[in-house]
Each structure stands twice: as structure tokens, then as C-alpha cells.
N, C-alpha and C positions, 0 to 999 in steps of 0.2 A: 723598240725604237721606231719613231715615225720619220719617214723620208719622203722626199719628192723626187721623182724620176722625170727628167726632161729629155726627150728624144726627138731626133729628126733624121730624115733620110732624103736623099736627092739623087737625081740622075741627070746628066747633061745630055739631053736627048732622051727619048722614052720609047724603047730602051736606049741606054747609053752608059758611059762610064759612071759608076754609082758609088756612093758611100754613105755611111751613117755616122752620127755623133750622138752620144748619150752621156748624161751626167747624173749624179745622185747628190742631192742637197739634204742637209740636216733640216728638218721641217721647222725646228724651233729657231735656229740661228740664221738659216739661209746659206750657211757655209757649204762650199762644194767639197764633198767627201772623196769623190773619185770621178774620173772622166774616161770615156772609151770612144774610140773612133776606128773605122776600118774601111778600106777600099774594097769594094765587092766585085770589081770587074764590070762587065757589061750586063746590066739588068734593068728592071723598071724602078720607078720612084716608089711604088707601093711595096715592092720587095725590100727596098732600102729602108722605108719607114718601119716596116715590121721588124727588120733586122736590128734597127736602133732600139725599138721597144724591148726586144728580147735581150739585147746586151745590157740595157738599163735595168731590167728586172733581175738578170743574173748578178749584176754588180750590187744591187740593193740586197739581194738574198745573201750574197757573200759577206756583206757588212753586218748581217744579223737583223735586218729590218723585219718588223712584225706588222707595220702599217705603211702602205705605199699609196701616194697620190701620183698618178701618171698624168703628165701635162704634155700634150703634143698639138701641133698645128695641122695634123692630118685628121680631117673629119672622118674619113673612111675608117682608119684604124680605131679611133676613139669610139665611133658608133658600133663597129663590129665587136670590139672587145667588151663594150657595155651590154652587148646582146640586143641592141636595138635594130641593127642591120645584119642581114645574113652575109656569110662569106660565100660569094657565088663563084669566083674565079678559082679553078682547080689548083693553080700554082700558089694561091694564097692560103689554101686550107692547111697545109702542113705547118706553115709559119704561124697561123692563128692558133692552131692546136698547141704548138710549142709554147707560145706566149700564155695561153690559157692554163696549161699545165704548170708553168712557173707561177702564175698568179695564184693558183690554188695553194701554194706552199706558204703564203703569208696569211696572217689572221684577217686583215682587212685591206681592201684595195678599191680605189676609185679612179675614174677616168674623166679628165677635164680637157675639153678643147680650148686652146688658147690661140689668139691671133699670132701670125708670123712674127710681128714685132716683139712679142713677149717670149719668143723662143730663140733669141739671138745666140745664146751660149751653145745650145745644141746645134744650131744651124752653122755656127762657126766651125765646130768640130767636124760636121759632115762635109763642109767645103774643104777643110784641111785634108780630110781623107781622100776626097776626089782629086785634089791637087797633087797628092802623093802618088796617085795611080798613074 
């Protein structure tokens, strides 16, 4: 099954109160299959972005996805996960490793950077998570 994972994370202040949103879409119909959101407490926007990616990948795997297209507006996360940028910050390495481990469990995965305007559903979930905190 091919799915699209859309994920976003944010922090109000950096660091500040943070949260993520993630959703999984059926790649053929565009229907949303599941959504996840979580308030993370005080952390950075990049930790929140990676947390959203991890949650989205976990949800896709639970649904039985074999092919995943990840779409995010975080250039940092997309480039690091695609292997084009190194993960330099020590706090980011465990999150990147966790995401890479999850990614290896699916047959095919791709990473696409999208403009913020195209990531509204995941952004809405991230903001709901931050509002709940």
C-alpha cells in the first residue's frame, strides 16, 4: 500500500512550548487514513519536526504501508533524511536515527520538501497540539 505522510512541528519560541502534527493519506485517493498530534513541552522546532516525522512513519507502518512519500516543509529534516545534509546537532542524532530505522522497514520511501502553504493539515494538527499544552 502506498501512502503519503505529511508532518509538521513547531515551537512558540525556540525553544518554547512545542508540538507536532502528522497524518497519513492514501496515495491513490488522497483520503486521510489517520492523524496524530502531541504536545511536547518546551523544546525546539527541529525536535518537534523530527517528532512529527517519527509519528507519521509509525502510523504509516501500523497501517501496513509498503511505500511512503514523506512531505514536509522542514528543509532541514527532508535534506537530512534524504542523506544530502549531515545531522550535526547532537540532540538531533537520536531522532534522525529513530526515523531512519523506521524508514528502513518499508520497501520504498521518498522525501519531498513542500511549501508551508501545502502543509496546512499537518500544521493545523501541530498548532492544536501546542494549544492543548
